[in-house]
Structures are given as structure tokens and as C-alpha cells.
PAMI-539483 format. One line per field, with one value per atom (N, C-alpha, C): atom name; x, y, z. Coordinates in nm, 3 decimals, m for minus. Example, Ala and Ser with C-alpha at 12.3 -4.5 7.8 and 13.67 -1.06 7.14 Angstrom:
2
at	(N / CA / C / N / CA / C) .
u	(1.319 / 1.230 / 1.320 / 1.285 / 1.367 / 1.290) .
v	(m0.569 / m0.450 / m0.330 / m0.225 / m0.106 / 0.003) .
w	(0.780 / 0.780 / 0.780 / 0.708 / 0.714 / 0.787) .
END
This chain:
149
at	(N / CA / C / N / CA / C / N / CA / C / N / CA / C / N / CA / C / N / CA / C / N / CA / C / N / CA / C / N / CA / C / N / CA / C / N / CA / C / N / CA / C / N / CA / C / N / CA / C / N / CA / C / N / CA / C / N / CA / C / N / CA / C / N / CA / C / N / CA / C / N / CA / C / N / CA / C / N / CA / C / N / CA / C / N / CA / C / N / CA / C / N / CA / C / N / CA / C / N / CA / C / N / CA / C / N / CA / C / N / CA / C / N / CA / C / N / CA / C / N / CA / C / N / CA / C / N / CA / C / N / CA / C / N / CA / C / N / CA / C / N / CA / C / N / CA / C / N / CA / C / N / CA / C / N / CA / C / N / CA / C / N / CA / C / N / CA / C / N / CA / C / N / CA / C / N / CA / C / N / CA / C / N / CA / C / N / CA / C / N / CA / C / N / CA / C / N / CA / C / N / CA / C / N / CA / C / N / CA / C / N / CA / C / N / CA / C / N / CA / C / N / CA / C / N / CA / C / N / CA / C / N / CA / C / N / CA / C / N / CA / C / N / CA / C / N / CA / C / N / CA / C / N / CA / C / N / CA / C / N / CA / C / N / CA / C / N / CA / C / N / CA / C / N / CA / C / N / CA / C / N / CA / C / N / CA / C / N / CA / C / N / CA / C / N / CA / C / N / CA / C / N / CA / C / N / CA / C / N / CA / C / N / CA / C / N / CA / C / N / CA / C / N / CA / C / N / CA / C / N / CA / C / N / CA / C / N / CA / C / N / CA / C / N / CA / C / N / CA / C / N / CA / C / N / CA / C / N / CA / C / N / CA / C / N / CA / C / N / CA / C / N / CA / C / N / CA / C / N / CA / C / N / CA / C / N / CA / C / N / CA / C / N / CA / C / N / CA / C / N / CA / C / N / CA / C / N / CA / C / N / CA / C / N / CA / C / N / CA / C / N / CA / C / N / CA / C / N / CA / C / N / CA / C / N / CA / C / N / CA / C / N / CA / C / N / CA / C / N / CA / C / N / CA / C / N / CA / C / N / CA / C / N / CA / C / N / CA / C / N / CA / C / N / CA / C / N / CA / C / N / CA / C / N / CA / C / N / CA / C / N / CA / C / N / CA / C / N / CA / C / N / CA / C / N / CA / C / N / CA / C / N / CA / C / N / CA / C / N / CA / C) .
u	(1.973 / 2.052 / 2.045 / 2.029 / 1.999 / 2.204 / 2.206 / 2.303 / 2.329 / 2.404 / 2.414 / 2.539 / 2.558 / 2.716 / 2.677 / 2.730 / 2.692 / 2.761 / 2.677 / 2.723 / 2.697 / 2.751 / 2.799 / 2.715 / 2.639 / 2.563 / 2.444 / 2.428 / 2.298 / 2.231 / 2.227 / 2.132 / 2.101 / 1.921 / 1.903 / 1.726 / 1.700 / 1.596 / 1.490 / 1.397 / 1.365 / 1.255 / 1.253 / 1.072 / 1.002 / 0.984 / 0.889 / 0.998 / 0.922 / 1.006 / 1.006 / 0.890 / 0.841 / 0.940 / 0.989 / 1.132 / 1.201 / 1.264 / 1.398 / 1.471 / 1.608 / 1.657 / 1.747 / 1.806 / 1.939 / 1.976 / 1.942 / 1.953 / 1.996 / 2.116 / 2.131 / 2.025 / 1.923 / 1.847 / 1.734 / 1.708 / 1.578 / 1.664 / 1.800 / 1.890 / 1.864 / 1.862 / 1.876 / 1.744 / 1.620 / 1.496 / 1.492 / 1.543 / 1.518 / 1.545 / 1.686 / 1.751 / 1.683 / 1.611 / 1.561 / 1.431 / 1.375 / 1.252 / 1.324 / 1.426 / 1.464 / 1.485 / 1.490 / 1.557 / 1.402 / 1.310 / 1.180 / 1.152 / 1.117 / 1.032 / 1.074 / 1.220 / 1.245 / 1.255 / 1.268 / 1.216 / 1.062 / 0.968 / 0.816 / 0.792 / 0.875 / 0.863 / 0.909 / 0.982 / 1.028 / 0.867 / 0.869 / 0.769 / 0.675 / 0.595 / 0.468 / 0.487 / 0.678 / 0.703 / 0.752 / 0.688 / 0.704 / 0.563 / 0.509 / 0.290 / 0.308 / 0.327 / 0.237 / 0.281 / 0.405 / 0.470 / 0.394 / 0.339 / 0.338 / 0.142 / 0.095 / m0.091 / m0.058 / 0.008 / 0.042 / 0.046 / 0.137 / 0.183 / 0.022 / m0.035 / m0.156 / m0.241 / m0.266 / m0.362 / m0.315 / m0.224 / m0.168 / m0.166 / m0.142 / m0.151 / m0.324 / m0.389 / m0.550 / m0.572 / m0.536 / m0.619 / m0.552 / m0.450 / m0.343 / m0.466 / m0.479 / m0.556 / m0.687 / m0.725 / m0.898 / m0.888 / m0.766 / m0.743 / m0.718 / m0.604 / m0.578 / m0.685 / m0.801 / m0.908 / m0.975 / m1.011 / m1.047 / m1.053 / m0.921 / m0.898 / m0.746 / m0.773 / m0.639 / m0.529 / m0.589 / m0.446 / m0.413 / m0.292 / m0.269 / m0.275 / m0.446 / m0.483 / m0.450 / m0.379 / m0.353 / m0.425 / m0.473 / m0.534 / m0.676 / m0.673 / m0.864 / m0.938 / m0.804 / m0.878 / m0.979 / m1.065 / m1.190 / m1.133 / m1.179 / m1.100 / m1.168 / m1.107 / m1.162 / m1.283 / m1.343 / m1.489 / m1.437 / m1.366 / m1.340 / m1.231 / m1.168 / m1.046 / m1.098 / m1.178 / m1.287 / m1.107 / m1.194 / m1.127 / m1.103 / m1.239 / m1.261 / m1.216 / m1.143 / m1.187 / m1.103 / m1.102 / m1.063 / m0.928 / m0.878 / m0.683 / m0.666 / m0.691 / m0.650 / m0.648 / m0.760 / m0.794 / m0.677 / m0.692 / m0.546 / m0.418 / m0.395 / m0.282 / m0.220 / m0.363 / m0.331 / m0.326 / m0.433 / m0.375 / m0.209 / m0.152 / m0.060 / 0.072 / 0.035 / 0.157 / 0.125 / 0.008 / 0.032 / 0.076 / 0.085 / 0.134 / 0.283 / 0.274 / 0.464 / 0.473 / 0.456 / 0.551 / 0.508 / 0.410 / 0.437 / 0.568 / 0.578 / 0.688 / 0.804 / 0.810 / 0.935 / 0.951 / 0.887 / 0.880 / 1.004 / 0.909 / 0.926 / 1.079 / 1.102 / 1.244 / 1.357 / 1.290 / 1.417 / 1.432 / 1.326 / 1.345 / 1.401 / 1.397 / 1.471 / 1.634 / 1.655 / 1.779 / 1.890 / 1.746 / 1.797 / 1.827 / 1.833 / 1.859 / 2.031 / 2.077 / 2.241 / 2.304 / 2.174 / 2.264 / 2.293 / 2.425 / 2.513 / 2.447 / 2.414 / 2.323 / 2.233 / 2.120 / 1.997 / 2.008 / 2.144 / 2.137 / 2.243 / 2.253 / 2.311 / 2.174 / 2.127 / 2.018 / 1.881 / 1.874 / 1.761 / 1.831 / 1.946 / 2.019 / 2.008 / 2.048 / 2.067 / 1.913 / 1.814 / 1.663 / 1.640 / 1.669 / 1.613 / 1.697 / 1.807 / 1.881 / 1.870 / 1.772 / 1.731 / 1.612 / 1.516 / 1.366 / 1.404 / 1.498 / 1.497 / 1.574 / 1.656 / 1.654 / 1.577 / 1.467 / 1.368 / 1.226 / 1.241 / 1.100 / 1.082 / 1.198 / 1.202 / 1.314 / 1.374 / 1.518 / 1.451 / 1.329 / 1.305 / 1.251 / 1.217 / 1.125 / 1.206 / 1.305 / 1.433 / 1.349 / 1.278 / 1.219 / 1.084 / 1.022 / 0.867 / 0.872 / 0.993 / 0.991 / 0.997 / 1.045 / 1.042 / 0.859 / 0.818 / 0.695 / 0.619 / 0.690 / 0.599 / 0.700 / 0.776 / 0.889 / 0.856 / 0.833 / 0.790 / 0.999 / 1.013 / 1.167 / 1.174 / 1.028 / 1.024 / 1.103 / 1.190 / 1.255 / 1.180 / 1.088 / 0.991 / 0.879 / 0.834 / 0.689 / 0.700) .
v	(m1.936 / m1.957 / m1.808 / m1.842 / m1.753 / m1.759 / m1.618 / m1.576 / m1.544 / m1.596 / m1.535 / m1.507 / m1.398 / m1.310 / m1.194 / m1.052 / m0.959 / m0.957 / m0.926 / m0.959 / m0.814 / m0.775 / m0.673 / m0.690 / m0.706 / m0.726 / m0.671 / m0.664 / m0.599 / m0.738 / m0.838 / m0.956 / m1.010 / m0.956 / m0.934 / m1.018 / m1.064 / m1.108 / m1.026 / m0.949 / m0.871 / m0.904 / m0.962 / m0.987 / m1.119 / m1.053 / m1.155 / m1.202 / m1.339 / m1.399 / m1.327 / m1.222 / m1.193 / m1.042 / m0.986 / m0.879 / m0.884 / m0.974 / m0.945 / m0.917 / m0.854 / m0.740 / m0.814 / m0.820 / m0.845 / m0.789 / m0.634 / m0.526 / m0.412 / m0.320 / m0.220 / m0.100 / m0.107 / 0.003 / m0.022 / m0.204 / m0.231 / m0.277 / m0.263 / m0.292 / m0.097 / m0.011 / 0.145 / 0.160 / 0.147 / 0.165 / 0.047 / m0.006 / m0.149 / m0.054 / 0.031 / 0.074 / 0.215 / 0.271 / 0.405 / 0.393 / 0.239 / 0.202 / 0.166 / 0.179 / 0.102 / 0.234 / 0.338 / 0.468 / 0.534 / 0.553 / 0.599 / 0.523 / 0.418 / 0.352 / 0.384 / 0.350 / 0.381 / 0.560 / 0.650 / 0.791 / 0.794 / 0.709 / 0.732 / 0.664 / 0.552 / 0.505 / 0.620 / 0.668 / 0.747 / 0.869 / 0.894 / 1.036 / 0.997 / 0.846 / 0.779 / 0.767 / 0.771 / 0.718 / 0.895 / 1.022 / 1.144 / 1.146 / 1.077 / 1.137 / 1.087 / 0.974 / 0.866 / 0.954 / 0.997 / 1.060 / 1.191 / 1.278 / 1.405 / 1.362 / 1.281 / 1.234 / 1.206 / 1.164 / 1.073 / 1.172 / 1.326 / 1.392 / 1.526 / 1.487 / 1.603 / 1.498 / 1.368 / 1.317 / 1.324 / 1.342 / 1.376 / 1.469 / 1.599 / 1.703 / 1.734 / 1.718 / 1.732 / 1.650 / 1.543 / 1.491 / 1.539 / 1.615 / 1.680 / 1.814 / 1.872 / 2.062 / 1.957 / 1.865 / 1.837 / 1.791 / 1.752 / 1.742 / 1.836 / 1.931 / 2.026 / 2.097 / 2.158 / 2.236 / 2.148 / 2.026 / 1.985 / 1.944 / 1.964 / 1.961 / 1.971 / 2.108 / 2.148 / 2.108 / 1.998 / 1.887 / 1.734 / 1.748 / 1.663 / 1.536 / 1.496 / 1.310 / 1.257 / 1.177 / 1.088 / 0.950 / 0.929 / 0.791 / 0.788 / 0.944 / 0.975 / 1.038 / 1.077 / 1.155 / 1.093 / 1.144 / 1.107 / 1.132 / 0.993 / 0.999 / 1.111 / 1.231 / 1.332 / 1.257 / 1.329 / 1.307 / 1.263 / 1.301 / 1.214 / 1.153 / 1.092 / 1.015 / 0.878 / 0.816 / 0.644 / 0.548 / 0.477 / 0.338 / 0.380 / 0.398 / 0.393 / 0.578 / 0.621 / 0.745 / 0.723 / 0.850 / 0.895 / 0.901 / 0.927 / 0.933 / 0.855 / 0.762 / 0.644 / 0.554 / 0.527 / 0.433 / 0.533 / 0.634 / 0.635 / 0.625 / 0.624 / 0.607 / 0.427 / 0.373 / 0.242 / 0.185 / 0.225 / 0.189 / 0.239 / 0.400 / 0.418 / 0.317 / 0.253 / 0.192 / 0.062 / 0.040 / m0.145 / m0.086 / m0.018 / 0.009 / 0.032 / 0.142 / 0.109 / m0.034 / m0.104 / m0.206 / m0.302 / m0.298 / m0.375 / m0.313 / m0.175 / m0.162 / m0.168 / m0.174 / m0.194 / m0.359 / m0.414 / m0.609 / m0.653 / m0.503 / m0.540 / m0.524 / m0.387 / m0.302 / m0.427 / m0.472 / m0.612 / m0.704 / m0.727 / m0.863 / m0.816 / m0.703 / m0.683 / m0.652 / m0.624 / m0.598 / m0.772 / m0.865 / m1.007 / m1.042 / m0.967 / m1.042 / m1.026 / m0.963 / m0.979 / m0.885 / m0.819 / m0.738 / m0.565 / m0.588 / m0.481 / m0.338 / m0.355 / m0.186 / m0.176 / m0.274 / m0.299 / m0.243 / m0.269 / m0.277 / m0.078 / m0.035 / 0.103 / 0.158 / 0.118 / 0.226 / 0.274 / 0.165 / 0.132 / 0.225 / 0.218 / 0.302 / 0.448 / 0.467 / 0.597 / 0.625 / 0.604 / 0.628 / 0.631 / 0.539 / 0.560 / 0.720 / 0.746 / 0.888 / 0.998 / 0.986 / 1.075 / 1.110 / 0.987 / 1.031 / 1.076 / 1.049 / 1.101 / 1.227 / 1.266 / 1.400 / 1.514 / 1.459 / 1.557 / 1.551 / 1.423 / 1.425 / 1.403 / 1.358 / 1.325 / 1.427 / 1.540 / 1.543 / 1.638 / 1.704 / 1.783 / 1.743 / 1.625 / 1.520 / 1.502 / 1.536 / 1.529 / 1.593 / 1.757 / 1.804 / 1.756 / 1.679 / 1.663 / 1.473 / 1.397 / 1.265 / 1.270 / 1.321 / 1.234 / 1.288 / 1.335 / 1.332 / 1.177 / 1.153 / 1.017 / 0.904 / 0.904 / 0.841 / 0.701 / 0.575 / 0.424 / 0.349 / 0.273 / 0.236 / 0.106 / 0.076 / m0.042 / m0.033 / m0.051 / m0.038 / m0.001 / m0.163 / m0.162 / m0.035 / 0.042 / 0.078 / 0.260) .
w	(m1.359 / m1.223 / m1.146 / m1.014 / m0.932 / m0.840 / m0.873 / m0.819 / m0.654 / m0.608 / m0.434 / m0.393 / m0.471 / m0.477 / m0.502 / m0.543 / m0.620 / m0.727 / m0.852 / m0.963 / m1.049 / m1.173 / m1.171 / m1.386 / m1.397 / m1.557 / m1.542 / m1.701 / m1.753 / m1.772 / m1.777 / m1.759 / m1.577 / m1.608 / m1.437 / m1.463 / m1.376 / m1.384 / m1.253 / m1.233 / m1.118 / m1.066 / m0.951 / m0.888 / m1.024 / m1.117 / m1.189 / m1.333 / m1.317 / m1.437 / m1.543 / m1.587 / m1.705 / m1.751 / m1.595 / m1.551 / m1.591 / m1.725 / m1.735 / m1.816 / m1.836 / m1.907 / m1.970 / m2.115 / m2.220 / m2.277 / m2.296 / m2.411 / m2.231 / m2.270 / m2.243 / m2.218 / m2.268 / m2.262 / m2.156 / m2.178 / m2.059 / m1.932 / m1.930 / m1.774 / m1.754 / m1.855 / m1.775 / m1.769 / m1.797 / m1.726 / m1.617 / m1.587 / m1.481 / m1.381 / m1.411 / m1.322 / m1.265 / m1.302 / m1.345 / m1.248 / m1.277 / m1.209 / m1.071 / m1.032 / m0.882 / m0.809 / m0.892 / m0.869 / m0.798 / m0.881 / m0.856 / m0.759 / m0.721 / m0.676 / m0.525 / m0.476 / m0.346 / m0.280 / m0.414 / m0.368 / m0.320 / m0.390 / m0.414 / m0.257 / m0.175 / m0.099 / 0.050 / 0.044 / 0.096 / 0.092 / m0.011 / 0.034 / 0.083 / 0.070 / 0.143 / 0.268 / 0.300 / 0.490 / 0.510 / 0.454 / 0.497 / 0.515 / 0.373 / 0.436 / 0.553 / 0.571 / 0.681 / 0.788 / 0.819 / 0.955 / 0.972 / 0.849 / 0.872 / 0.927 / 0.848 / 0.919 / 1.026 / 1.074 / 1.228 / 1.299 / 1.249 / 1.368 / 1.363 / 1.245 / 1.215 / 1.343 / 1.333 / 1.410 / 1.579 / 1.578 / 1.739 / 1.817 / 1.750 / 1.780 / 1.746 / 1.655 / 1.715 / 1.819 / 1.872 / 1.965 / 2.099 / 2.085 / 2.203 / 2.249 / 2.065 / 2.122 / 2.205 / 2.185 / 2.150 / 2.335 / 2.378 / 2.530 / 2.635 / 2.553 / 2.645 / 2.706 / 2.631 / 2.668 / 2.798 / 2.808 / 2.900 / 3.025 / 3.036 / 3.225 / 3.226 / 3.322 / 3.346 / 3.436 / 3.490 / 3.563 / 3.469 / 3.461 / 3.363 / 3.451 / 3.404 / 3.433 / 3.329 / 3.279 / 3.114 / 3.164 / 3.269 / 3.285 / 3.297 / 3.344 / 3.387 / 3.234 / 3.120 / 3.044 / 2.948 / 2.939 / 2.803 / 2.692 / 2.591 / 2.490 / 2.402 / 2.309 / 2.196 / 2.138 / 2.074 / 2.023 / 1.868 / 1.806 / 1.681 / 1.680 / 1.828 / 1.766 / 1.851 / 1.754 / 1.781 / 1.733 / 1.744 / 1.664 / 1.489 / 1.438 / 1.334 / 1.257 / 1.285 / 1.208 / 1.056 / 0.946 / 0.822 / 0.854 / 0.956 / 0.927 / 0.973 / 1.072 / 1.104 / 0.941 / 0.926 / 0.765 / 0.686 / 0.661 / 0.565 / 0.619 / 0.736 / 0.768 / 0.734 / 0.816 / 0.810 / 0.620 / 0.516 / 0.399 / 0.378 / 0.381 / 0.344 / 0.420 / 0.511 / 0.601 / 0.497 / 0.452 / 0.407 / 0.256 / 0.179 / 0.058 / 0.046 / 0.184 / 0.214 / 0.206 / 0.322 / 0.372 / 0.234 / 0.153 / 0.025 / m0.068 / m0.080 / m0.155 / m0.085 / 0.037 / 0.142 / 0.101 / 0.086 / 0.095 / m0.063 / m0.179 / m0.277 / m0.323 / m0.253 / m0.263 / m0.241 / m0.067 / m0.038 / m0.135 / m0.184 / m0.260 / m0.383 / m0.458 / m0.575 / m0.551 / m0.403 / m0.340 / m0.374 / m0.297 / m0.286 / m0.461 / m0.555 / m0.700 / m0.698 / m0.628 / m0.606 / m0.716 / m0.803 / m0.908 / m0.836 / m0.841 / m0.843 / m0.838 / m0.999 / m1.066 / m0.978 / m0.918 / m0.892 / m0.732 / m0.657 / m0.548 / m0.511 / m0.604 / m0.586 / m0.633 / m0.728 / m0.768 / m0.665 / m0.627 / m0.473 / m0.366 / m0.324 / m0.254 / m0.253 / m0.373 / m0.423 / m0.403 / m0.467 / m0.454 / m0.341 / m0.238 / m0.107 / m0.040 / m0.069 / m0.010 / m0.091 / m0.224 / m0.323 / m0.259 / m0.209 / m0.144 / 0.005 / 0.071 / 0.180 / 0.218 / 0.104 / 0.070 / 0.049 / m0.041 / m0.094 / 0.008 / 0.034 / 0.119 / 0.293 / 0.329 / 0.460 / 0.541 / 0.476 / 0.536 / 0.673 / 0.636 / 0.728 / 0.836 / 0.846 / 0.986 / 1.113 / 1.086 / 1.247 / 1.376 / 1.340 / 1.438 / 1.499 / 1.392 / 1.441 / 1.464 / 1.419 / 1.454 / 1.558 / 1.670 / 1.837 / 1.842 / 1.797 / 1.883 / 1.826 / 1.719 / 1.667 / 1.626 / 1.651 / 1.659 / 1.684 / 1.583 / 1.619 / 1.678 / 1.752 / 1.761 / 1.684 / 1.613 / 1.502 / 1.353 / 1.336 / 1.193 / 1.094 / 1.127 / 1.007 / 1.003 / 1.047 / 1.106 / 1.048) .
END
């Protein structure tokens, strides 16, 4: 039976039929996984932001020496900033993995189990505290207005 309201029980089926808990130990391990995965999600997001910052700083440094007058539309592209660079590929892979983890977390919350919800929110908060709390000063340079990016 699928719940359509929040419930508090040790019996939960999470994401797959085979991931079903009936004991307190299984439920505790599930909640631990629901705490670790969102923290890893925040770690990857911070890594992606730092990678993007390094990439944009490298482009700015390469372009700054070429033209003393600021002409952004006439500026030539830097040599290493082509369509397919290693940094862009790494950023795309991290984005894809992070998107998949984000959707899995959303589906886990949609199990409507109260413990799973609390564990995921706590995991996101702990991950933000440890891996992203220093991003405020750099996020203005690379901030994307899309909430899912």
C-alpha cells in the first residue's frame, strides 16, 4: 500500500521493492543511508561550484591579458576554453551524477515516511554545513538562478 500522508513506522519500502525494512536495525541502516547520501550530494555540488569557479577564473585570466579595453563581444575565445575541455566534461559528469542523486532523494522523500524525510533534510543540512557553508563569497560569480542546477 502506498501512503499519501506522512507516517511514522519502521516498515518502509524505499525506491525499490527489494529495499524494504521490517526490523529496527534495517530501518536504522536505511535512515543512516538517507543521512549520508544527501551529505554526499552537497559535497558534489560544492565540488561542481568550485570546478566552475576555477574554470571561469582561468578564462578571465586568459582574456585579461589580451585586450586592455573591455570589449566582451569582440574578445577572442581563450585557447583552452573550447566546446570540449576536460573541465567541462568533468563538470558535466558531476552535474549528471548530482542530478541523479537529487531525483533519487526526491523519490525517497515521496515514500512519505517521517523518519526518511527527517534523515534526508538533516543530511542536506549537515552536508551544507561541512561542504558548502563557505560558498557564499564565491557563489555570486557562478550562481545559476535555476534551483535544480
